[in-house]
C-alpha positions in Angstrom: 32.6 -4.3 21.1 33.8 -6.8 23.5 32.2 -9.5 25.9 33.2 -7.4 29.1 31.1 -4.5 27.8 28.0 -6.4 27.5 27.3 -7.0 31.3 28.2 -3.0 32.0 25.6 -1.8 29.2 22.8 -4.4 30.8 23.5 -3.1 34.2 23.4 0.5 33.3 19.8 -0.2 31.3 18.6 -1.8 34.5 20.3 1.0 36.5 18.3 3.6 34.1 14.9 1.9 34.5 15.0 1.3 38.2 15.8 5.1 38.6 13.3 6.3 36.4 9.9 6.9 37.3 7.3 5.1 35.4 3.9 6.9 34.9 1.4 5.1 33.0 -0.4 8.2 32.0 2.4 9.2 29.8 3.1 5.8 28.2 1.1 5.8 25.1 1.6 4.8 21.4 0.5 8.3 20.2 -0.6 9.5 17.0 1.6 7.3 15.0 0.7 4.2 16.6 -3.3 5.0 16.2 -2.3 5.9 12.4 -0.7 2.7 12.0 -3.3 0.5 13.5 -5.9 2.6 11.7 -4.4 1.2 8.3 -4.0 -1.9 9.2 -7.6 -2.1 10.1 -8.7 -0.3 6.5 -6.1 -2.8 4.7 -8.0 -5.8 6.2 -11.3 -4.4 5.5 -10.2 -3.9 1.8 -8.6 -7.3 1.7 -11.9 -8.9 2.5 -14.0 -6.9 0.1 -11.8 -7.7 -2.5 -12.1 -11.7 -1.5 -15.8 -11.3 -1.3 -15.9 -10.0 -4.9 -13.3 -12.6 -6.3 -15.4 -15.5 -5.0 -18.7 -13.8 -6.2 -17.3 -13.5 -9.5 -16.0 -17.1 -9.6 -19.7 -18.2 -8.3 -21.2 -16.1 -11.6 -19.2 -17.9 -13.8 -19.6 -21.4 -12.5 -23.2 -20.6 -12.8 -22.9 -19.3 -16.6 -20.9 -22.3 -17.5 -23.7 -24.9 -16.1 -26.5 -23.0 -18.2 -24.2 -22.7 -21.4 -23.6 -26.6 -20.8 -27.3 -27.4 -20.2 -28.3 -25.5 -22.8 -26.1 -27.2 -25.6 -27.1 -30.5 -23.5 -30.7 -29.4 -25.1 -30.0 -28.6 -28.2 -28.0 -32.0 -28.7 -31.0 -33.4 -27.4 -33.2 -31.7 -29.6 -31.4 -32.4 -32.4 -30.8 -36.1 -31.9 -27.4 -35.7 -32.5 -24.2 -36.8 -30.1 -21.5 -34.1 -30.2 -17.9 -35.0 -29.8 -16.1 -33.4 -26.7 -13.1 -31.2 -28.6 -10.7 -32.1 -25.7 -11.1 -35.6 -26.4 -9.1 -37.2 -29.1 -10.6 -40.0 -31.4 -7.3 -41.9 -30.7 -6.4 -45.5 -31.9 -9.4 -46.9 -29.7 -12.2 -45.0 -31.8 -14.6 -46.9 -34.0 -13.4 -48.0 -37.4 -14.3 -46.2 -40.1 -14.5 -42.9 -38.4 -12.6 -39.6 -38.9 -9.2 -39.1 -37.1 -9.2 -36.3 -34.4 -7.8 -33.1 -34.6 -4.5 -34.2 -33.1 -4.2 -37.1 -35.6 -4.7 -35.1 -39.1 -1.5 -33.7 -39.1 -2.6 -30.1 -38.3 -2.3 -28.3 -35.0 -5.4 -27.0 -33.2 -6.7 -23.5 -34.4 -9.4 -23.2 -31.9 -8.4 -21.7 -28.7 -8.6 -24.2 -25.3 -10.1 -22.2 -22.5 
């Protein structure tokens, strides 16, 4: 296709548009447009339900974590012992005479991290 043929195609399209009658009652998206729009709406609604479900699940998990931490703190307070956080290592700055942490005793950790 050369550059000379482009204006002729454009002029033909303009002439055809001028010659054709425009009837606003005939122009519509039809059944295919309705189905596409309905599918889009249903998809957005399903995504909204999925989002709410995930947010609610995350909120419940946070509440359960807080309850567990509170129960552990109450148990430790009732026993009068301090429990060391397993994620903190007792490194070179730890108190003298204390046992080395799990990372310093030469064996890898066996408990899974969450």
